C-alpha positions in Angstrom: 0.3 0.3 -0.1 1.3 3.5 -1.1 1.0 6.6 0.9 -0.6 8.6 -1.6 0.3 11.9 0.3 3.9 11.1 -0.7 3.5 11.1 -4.3 4.3 14.3 -6.6 1.9 14.0 -8.6 -0.9 13.5 -6.2 0.5 16.7 -4.3 0.8 18.5 -7.6 -3.0 17.7 -8.3 -4.3 18.5 -4.9 -2.6 22.1 -5.3 -4.2 22.2 -8.7 -7.8 21.6 -7.2 -6.8 24.3 -4.7 -6.5 26.4 -7.1 -9.7 25.6 -9.1 -12.0 26.2 -5.9 -10.6 29.7 -5.5 -10.5 30.5 -9.1 -14.5 29.1 -9.5 -15.5 31.5 -6.4 -15.5 34.2 -9.5 -17.5 32.5 -11.7 -21.1 33.8 -12.1 -23.6 32.7 -9.6 -25.9 31.4 -12.5 -23.0 28.6 -13.2 -23.5 27.3 -9.6 -24.8 24.0 -11.0 -23.0 24.0 -14.4 -19.8 25.0 -14.9 -18.5 25.8 -11.3 -19.9 22.0 -10.3 -18.1 20.2 -13.1 -14.9 22.0 -12.9 -14.6 21.5 -9.2 -15.6 17.7 -9.5 -13.6 17.2 -12.4 -10.5 18.9 -10.8 -11.2 17.1 -7.4 -11.5 13.5 -9.0 -7.3 13.7 -10.4 -6.1 13.2 -6.9 -8.9 12.0 -5.2 -8.6 8.8 -8.1 -4.8 8.9 -7.1 -5.7 8.4 -3.6 -8.0 5.6 -4.1 -5.5 3.2 -6.4 -3.3 3.8 -3.6 -5.4 2.0 -1.3 -5.5 -0.9 -3.3 -3.2 -3.9 -3.2 -2.6 -4.2 -6.8 -0.6 -2.6 -9.5 -3.2 -3.3 -12.1 -5.9 -1.8 -9.8 -3.7 1.1 -9.4 -3.4 1.6 -13.2 -7.1 1.6 -13.3 -7.4 4.4 -11.4 -4.5 6.2 -12.6 -6.3 6.1 -16.1 -9.3 7.5 -14.4 -7.2 10.4 -13.0 -5.8 10.9 -16.8 -9.5 11.4 -18.3 -10.5 13.7 -15.5 -7.5 15.6 -16.5 -8.6 15.9 -19.8 -12.0 16.6 -18.9 -10.6 19.5 -16.6 -8.5 20.7 -19.8 -11.7 21.2 -21.4 -13.6 23.0 -18.9 -10.5 25.5 -18.8 -10.9 26.3 -21.9 -14.9 26.7 -21.8 -14.0 29.1 -19.0 -11.6 30.9 -21.1 -14.1 31.2 -24.0 -16.8 32.4 -21.8 -14.3 35.1 -20.5 -14.8 33.7 -17.0 -11.1 33.4 -17.0 -8.1 35.3 -18.7 -5.8 34.0 -21.2 -2.9 34.2 -19.0 -4.8 32.2 -16.4 -6.1 29.6 -18.7 -2.4 29.0 -20.1 -1.0 28.8 -16.8 -3.9 26.0 -15.4 -3.9 24.4 -18.3 0.1 23.6 -18.8 -0.2 22.5 -15.3 -2.9 20.1 -16.3 -0.8 18.6 -19.0 2.0 18.4 -16.9 0.1 16.3 -13.9 -1.3 14.2 -17.1 2.1 13.6 -18.0 3.3 12.3 -14.6 0.4 10.0 -14.2 1.0 8.7 -17.8 4.4 8.3 -16.7 3.6 6.4 -13.1 1.3 4.2 -15.2 4.4 3.1 -17.7 6.5 2.7 -14.2 3.5 0.3 -13.2 3.4 -1.8 -16.5 
């Protein structure tokens, strides 16, 4: 069993989630049950699935949860693009967060390869 808090990919994805929660507070209130909910859920799903995978007893199960985390990162990447196109976030903020999401997805992929 791994301790998820020790994993760099979990730490980075947790910080990303904190940034997303803070950022989404400035979105229009009519997005409360729309984009705010979706972007928070997909960002939190990345470290959540990494943590759940660490609680499993095999590398194949860990790998499965990492694949789910990777999918959530793709979902978040699109939601950030949508937020930018709706003018909820600036181009600069979009680029910063999008680059971080891509970096995390690369880390997840490297972890998957390591487990294979």
